[in-house]
DRENBA-517275 format. One record per residue (C-alpha): residue number from 1; x, y, z. Coordinates in nm, 2 decimals, padded with zeros to 4 digits. Example, Ala and Ser with C-alpha at 12.3 -4.5 7.8 and 13.67 -1.06 7.14 Angstrom:
NODE / seq / east / north / up
NODE / 1 / 01.23 / -00.45 / 00.78;
NODE / 2 / 01.37 / -00.11 / 00.71;
//
This chain:
NODE / seq / east / north / up
NODE / 1 / 08.84 / 02.74 / -02.04;
NODE / 2 / 09.15 / 02.48 / -02.06;
NODE / 3 / 09.39 / 02.77 / -02.11;
NODE / 4 / 09.24 / 02.96 / -01.81;
NODE / 5 / 09.28 / 02.64 / -01.60;
NODE / 6 / 09.65 / 02.62 / -01.70;
NODE / 7 / 09.71 / 02.98 / -01.63;
NODE / 8 / 09.54 / 02.96 / -01.29;
NODE / 9 / 09.76 / 02.64 / -01.21;
NODE / 10 / 10.06 / 02.82 / -01.32;
NODE / 11 / 10.01 / 03.10 / -01.12;
NODE / 12 / 09.90 / 02.94 / -00.80;
NODE / 13 / 10.25 / 02.71 / -00.83;
NODE / 14 / 10.43 / 03.05 / -00.86;
NODE / 15 / 10.26 / 03.17 / -00.56;
NODE / 16 / 10.33 / 02.87 / -00.34;
NODE / 17 / 10.68 / 02.78 / -00.48;
NODE / 18 / 10.82 / 03.11 / -00.32;
NODE / 19 / 10.78 / 03.21 / 00.05;
NODE / 20 / 10.60 / 03.52 / -00.06;
NODE / 21 / 10.26 / 03.37 / -00.04;
NODE / 22 / 10.34 / 03.23 / 00.31;
NODE / 23 / 10.49 / 03.55 / 00.46;
NODE / 24 / 10.18 / 03.75 / 00.32;
NODE / 25 / 09.92 / 03.49 / 00.45;
NODE / 26 / 10.11 / 03.50 / 00.80;
NODE / 27 / 10.10 / 03.86 / 00.82;
NODE / 28 / 09.73 / 03.86 / 00.72;
NODE / 29 / 09.64 / 03.62 / 00.99;
NODE / 30 / 09.85 / 03.78 / 01.25;
NODE / 31 / 09.68 / 04.13 / 01.20;
NODE / 32 / 09.32 / 03.97 / 01.17;
NODE / 33 / 09.38 / 03.75 / 01.47;
NODE / 34 / 09.48 / 04.06 / 01.68;
NODE / 35 / 09.16 / 04.24 / 01.54;
NODE / 36 / 08.96 / 03.93 / 01.65;
NODE / 37 / 09.11 / 03.91 / 01.97;
NODE / 38 / 09.06 / 04.27 / 02.06;
NODE / 39 / 08.68 / 04.22 / 02.00;
NODE / 40 / 08.67 / 03.89 / 02.20;
NODE / 41 / 08.78 / 04.05 / 02.50;
NODE / 42 / 08.52 / 04.32 / 02.49;
NODE / 43 / 08.23 / 04.15 / 02.35;
NODE / 44 / 08.09 / 03.84 / 02.51;
NODE / 45 / 07.83 / 03.72 / 02.23;
NODE / 46 / 07.98 / 03.52 / 01.96;
NODE / 47 / 07.77 / 03.63 / 01.67;
NODE / 48 / 07.85 / 04.00 / 01.75;
NODE / 49 / 08.22 / 03.92 / 01.75;
NODE / 50 / 08.21 / 03.77 / 01.41;
NODE / 51 / 07.98 / 04.05 / 01.28;
NODE / 52 / 08.26 / 04.30 / 01.39;
NODE / 53 / 08.54 / 04.10 / 01.26;
NODE / 54 / 08.35 / 04.07 / 00.92;
NODE / 55 / 08.28 / 04.42 / 00.90;
NODE / 56 / 08.65 / 04.54 / 00.92;
NODE / 57 / 08.88 / 04.26 / 00.82;
NODE / 58 / 08.84 / 04.39 / 00.47;
NODE / 59 / 09.10 / 04.65 / 00.56;
NODE / 60 / 09.36 / 04.40 / 00.61;
NODE / 61 / 09.24 / 04.23 / 00.30;
NODE / 62 / 09.30 / 04.55 / 00.11;
NODE / 63 / 09.65 / 04.54 / 00.15;
NODE / 64 / 09.68 / 04.17 / 00.12;
NODE / 65 / 09.52 / 04.21 / -00.23;
NODE / 66 / 09.74 / 04.50 / -00.33;
NODE / 67 / 10.05 / 04.28 / -00.27;
NODE / 68 / 09.96 / 03.96 / -00.40;
NODE / 69 / 09.81 / 04.07 / -00.74;
NODE / 70 / 10.05 / 04.35 / -00.86;
NODE / 71 / 10.31 / 04.09 / -00.95;
NODE / 72 / 10.07 / 03.91 / -01.18;
NODE / 73 / 10.13 / 04.12 / -01.50;
NODE / 74 / 10.38 / 04.40 / -01.40;
NODE / 75 / 10.63 / 04.13 / -01.30;
NODE / 76 / 10.60 / 03.95 / -01.64;
NODE / 77 / 10.66 / 04.29 / -01.81;
NODE / 78 / 10.97 / 04.32 / -01.62;
NODE / 79 / 11.11 / 03.96 / -01.69;
NODE / 80 / 11.00 / 03.95 / -02.06;
NODE / 81 / 10.76 / 03.65 / -02.02;
NODE / 82 / 10.48 / 03.88 / -02.10;
NODE / 83 / 10.57 / 03.89 / -02.45;
NODE / 84 / 10.58 / 03.50 / -02.46;
NODE / 85 / 10.22 / 03.48 / -02.33;
NODE / 86 / 10.10 / 03.74 / -02.59;
NODE / 87 / 10.24 / 03.51 / -02.87;
NODE / 88 / 10.09 / 03.21 / -02.74;
NODE / 89 / 09.74 / 03.10 / -02.85;
NODE / 90 / 09.54 / 03.22 / -02.56;
NODE / 91 / 09.28 / 03.49 / -02.55;
NODE / 92 / 09.30 / 03.82 / -02.35;
NODE / 93 / 09.00 / 03.71 / -02.12;
NODE / 94 / 09.17 / 03.38 / -02.06;
NODE / 95 / 09.47 / 03.54 / -01.93;
NODE / 96 / 09.27 / 03.78 / -01.71;
NODE / 97 / 09.05 / 03.53 / -01.56;
NODE / 98 / 09.32 / 03.27 / -01.50;
NODE / 99 / 09.53 / 03.52 / -01.32;
NODE / 100 / 09.23 / 03.65 / -01.11;
NODE / 101 / 09.13 / 03.31 / -01.02;
NODE / 102 / 09.48 / 03.24 / -00.89;
NODE / 103 / 09.47 / 03.54 / -00.66;
NODE / 104 / 09.14 / 03.44 / -00.54;
NODE / 105 / 09.27 / 03.08 / -00.46;
NODE / 106 / 09.53 / 03.25 / -00.24;
NODE / 107 / 09.26 / 03.45 / -00.06;
NODE / 108 / 09.06 / 03.15 / -00.02;
NODE / 109 / 09.34 / 02.98 / 00.15;
NODE / 110 / 09.40 / 03.25 / 00.39;
NODE / 111 / 09.04 / 03.28 / 00.48;
NODE / 112 / 09.02 / 02.91 / 00.54;
NODE / 113 / 09.30 / 02.95 / 00.79;
NODE / 114 / 09.06 / 03.20 / 00.98;
NODE / 115 / 08.82 / 02.92 / 01.08;
NODE / 116 / 09.01 / 02.85 / 01.40;
NODE / 117 / 08.85 / 03.17 / 01.52;
NODE / 118 / 08.53 / 02.98 / 01.51;
NODE / 119 / 08.69 / 02.69 / 01.69;
NODE / 120 / 08.81 / 02.92 / 01.96;
NODE / 121 / 08.45 / 03.06 / 02.02;
NODE / 122 / 08.30 / 02.73 / 02.01;
NODE / 123 / 08.56 / 02.59 / 02.26;
NODE / 124 / 08.47 / 02.88 / 02.48;
NODE / 125 / 08.11 / 02.80 / 02.47;
NODE / 126 / 07.99 / 03.04 / 02.22;
NODE / 127 / 07.71 / 02.98 / 01.97;
NODE / 128 / 07.78 / 03.11 / 01.62;
NODE / 129 / 07.46 / 03.11 / 01.39;
NODE / 130 / 07.52 / 02.95 / 01.05;
NODE / 131 / 07.35 / 03.20 / 00.85;
NODE / 132 / 07.55 / 03.52 / 00.94;
NODE / 133 / 07.86 / 03.30 / 00.92;
NODE / 134 / 07.80 / 03.19 / 00.56;
NODE / 135 / 07.70 / 03.54 / 00.45;
NODE / 136 / 07.99 / 03.71 / 00.64;
NODE / 137 / 08.24 / 03.49 / 00.45;
NODE / 138 / 08.06 / 03.52 / 00.12;
NODE / 139 / 08.08 / 03.89 / 00.16;
NODE / 140 / 08.46 / 03.85 / 00.23;
NODE / 141 / 08.51 / 03.64 / -00.09;
NODE / 142 / 08.34 / 03.91 / -00.28;
NODE / 143 / 08.52 / 04.19 / -00.13;
NODE / 144 / 08.84 / 03.99 / -00.21;
NODE / 145 / 08.73 / 03.96 / -00.55;
NODE / 146 / 08.71 / 04.33 / -00.58;
NODE / 147 / 09.04 / 04.38 / -00.43;
NODE / 148 / 09.20 / 04.11 / -00.67;
NODE / 149 / 09.05 / 04.26 / -01.00;
NODE / 150 / 09.18 / 04.62 / -00.87;
NODE / 151 / 09.51 / 04.48 / -00.82;
NODE / 152 / 09.53 / 04.31 / -01.16;
NODE / 153 / 09.40 / 04.62 / -01.33;
NODE / 154 / 09.69 / 04.80 / -01.16;
NODE / 155 / 09.95 / 04.56 / -01.26;
NODE / 156 / 09.83 / 04.59 / -01.62;
NODE / 157 / 09.87 / 04.96 / -01.62;
NODE / 158 / 10.19 / 04.99 / -01.46;
NODE / 159 / 10.54 / 04.88 / -01.56;
NODE / 160 / 10.67 / 04.78 / -01.24;
NODE / 161 / 10.52 / 04.61 / -00.91;
NODE / 162 / 10.61 / 04.92 / -00.70;
NODE / 163 / 10.39 / 05.15 / -00.90;
NODE / 164 / 10.13 / 04.88 / -00.95;
NODE / 165 / 10.10 / 04.82 / -00.56;
NODE / 166 / 10.08 / 05.21 / -00.51;
NODE / 167 / 09.80 / 05.23 / -00.76;
NODE / 168 / 09.61 / 04.94 / -00.63;
NODE / 169 / 09.63 / 05.07 / -00.28;
NODE / 170 / 09.51 / 05.41 / -00.37;
NODE / 171 / 09.21 / 05.26 / -00.60;
NODE / 172 / 09.13 / 05.01 / -00.30;
NODE / 173 / 09.15 / 05.27 / -00.04;
NODE / 174 / 08.93 / 05.52 / -00.21;
NODE / 175 / 08.65 / 05.23 / -00.26;
NODE / 176 / 08.68 / 05.14 / 00.09;
NODE / 177 / 08.68 / 05.46 / 00.30;
NODE / 178 / 08.58 / 05.75 / 00.08;
NODE / 179 / 08.22 / 05.72 / 00.13;
NODE / 180 / 08.21 / 05.71 / 00.53;
NODE / 181 / 08.48 / 05.99 / 00.54;
NODE / 182 / 08.25 / 06.22 / 00.35;
NODE / 183 / 07.94 / 06.13 / 00.55;
NODE / 184 / 08.11 / 06.18 / 00.88;
NODE / 185 / 08.24 / 06.52 / 00.73;
NODE / 186 / 07.85 / 06.62 / 00.73;
NODE / 187 / 07.81 / 06.60 / 00.38;
NODE / 188 / 07.44 / 06.48 / 00.31;
NODE / 189 / 07.38 / 06.59 / -00.03;
NODE / 190 / 07.35 / 06.36 / -00.35;
NODE / 191 / 07.72 / 06.36 / -00.40;
NODE / 192 / 07.78 / 06.22 / -00.04;
NODE / 193 / 07.52 / 05.97 / -00.08;
NODE / 194 / 07.64 / 05.85 / -00.40;
NODE / 195 / 08.00 / 05.83 / -00.28;
NODE / 196 / 07.87 / 05.63 / 00.03;
NODE / 197 / 07.68 / 05.40 / -00.19;
NODE / 198 / 08.00 / 05.31 / -00.41;
NODE / 199 / 08.20 / 05.24 / -00.09;
NODE / 200 / 08.29 / 04.88 / 00.00;
NODE / 201 / 08.20 / 04.92 / 00.35;
NODE / 202 / 07.84 / 05.02 / 00.30;
NODE / 203 / 07.75 / 04.70 / 00.11;
NODE / 204 / 07.94 / 04.48 / 00.34;
NODE / 205 / 07.74 / 04.56 / 00.62;
NODE / 206 / 07.46 / 04.35 / 00.53;
NODE / 207 / 07.66 / 04.03 / 00.47;
NODE / 208 / 07.83 / 04.09 / 00.83;
NODE / 209 / 07.49 / 04.10 / 00.97;
NODE / 210 / 07.37 / 03.80 / 00.79;
NODE / 211 / 07.15 / 03.98 / 00.53;
NODE / 212 / 07.21 / 03.86 / 00.17;
NODE / 213 / 07.06 / 04.16 / -00.03;
NODE / 214 / 07.09 / 04.09 / -00.43;
NODE / 215 / 07.17 / 04.46 / -00.47;
NODE / 216 / 07.50 / 04.41 / -00.27;
NODE / 217 / 07.59 / 04.09 / -00.46;
NODE / 218 / 07.54 / 04.28 / -00.79;
NODE / 219 / 07.73 / 04.58 / -00.66;
NODE / 220 / 08.04 / 04.35 / -00.59;
NODE / 221 / 08.00 / 04.15 / -00.92;
NODE / 222 / 07.99 / 04.48 / -01.12;
NODE / 223 / 08.29 / 04.61 / -00.97;
NODE / 224 / 08.48 / 04.28 / -01.04;
NODE / 225 / 08.37 / 04.27 / -01.41;
NODE / 226 / 08.45 / 04.65 / -01.45;
NODE / 227 / 08.80 / 04.61 / -01.34;
NODE / 228 / 08.88 / 04.29 / -01.51;
NODE / 229 / 08.72 / 04.44 / -01.83;
NODE / 230 / 08.96 / 04.73 / -01.78;
NODE / 231 / 09.27 / 04.49 / -01.74;
NODE / 232 / 09.16 / 04.29 / -02.07;
NODE / 233 / 09.15 / 04.64 / -02.24;
NODE / 234 / 09.50 / 04.71 / -02.11;
NODE / 235 / 09.65 / 04.38 / -02.22;
NODE / 236 / 09.46 / 04.42 / -02.56;
NODE / 237 / 09.63 / 04.75 / -02.62;
NODE / 238 / 09.97 / 04.61 / -02.51;
NODE / 239 / 09.92 / 04.31 / -02.74;
NODE / 240 / 09.84 / 04.52 / -03.04;
NODE / 241 / 10.14 / 04.75 / -02.98;
//
């Protein structure tokens, strides 16, 4: 785990040593803030405002994740530092986990700044229940974990950041909107139900409403594990080449 810690520390430093992390977080906070404000002016009940915000803020996180993770391996491939990493005494899973934790740290900081929405509601006299609040943020972190693992997987597959970003965006959009689109089109057979089940929005609804369902948690953790495993396999292939 020591190697994982050093890799995470290295990547976190790389994020905050450049203006990229600050710009991306600022854009995310602006758009999520606009979304929060649009609900706040239409809905008077504080818990309903947060439920609505939790349900759809993942759409902005999708783009956020595609941008911050695609450099993690593709950029090292471009600069040649990936070869140095491969020749060092670190295991593939340590590389993957360290880079994923670094992206999650950036997500965590961005979400931490959204707490001022709660302060606004409290100042305005709104009463926010702790249960739905905790479950909502837990759902967002799990969703962020999926987007980060997808971006890391795309970064391992591609040879440059642009292609990696496009792949990550496509994979993430499919998992985010495909199910609801199929259901709204009137498809109610097993294919439509299956696609709706594997859609992130379907499993985020419970968290937004304050319901902690073990099946939803397992779903998110399974996706994270799947894409991180795929990333590790891709790295193994490159390392053996």
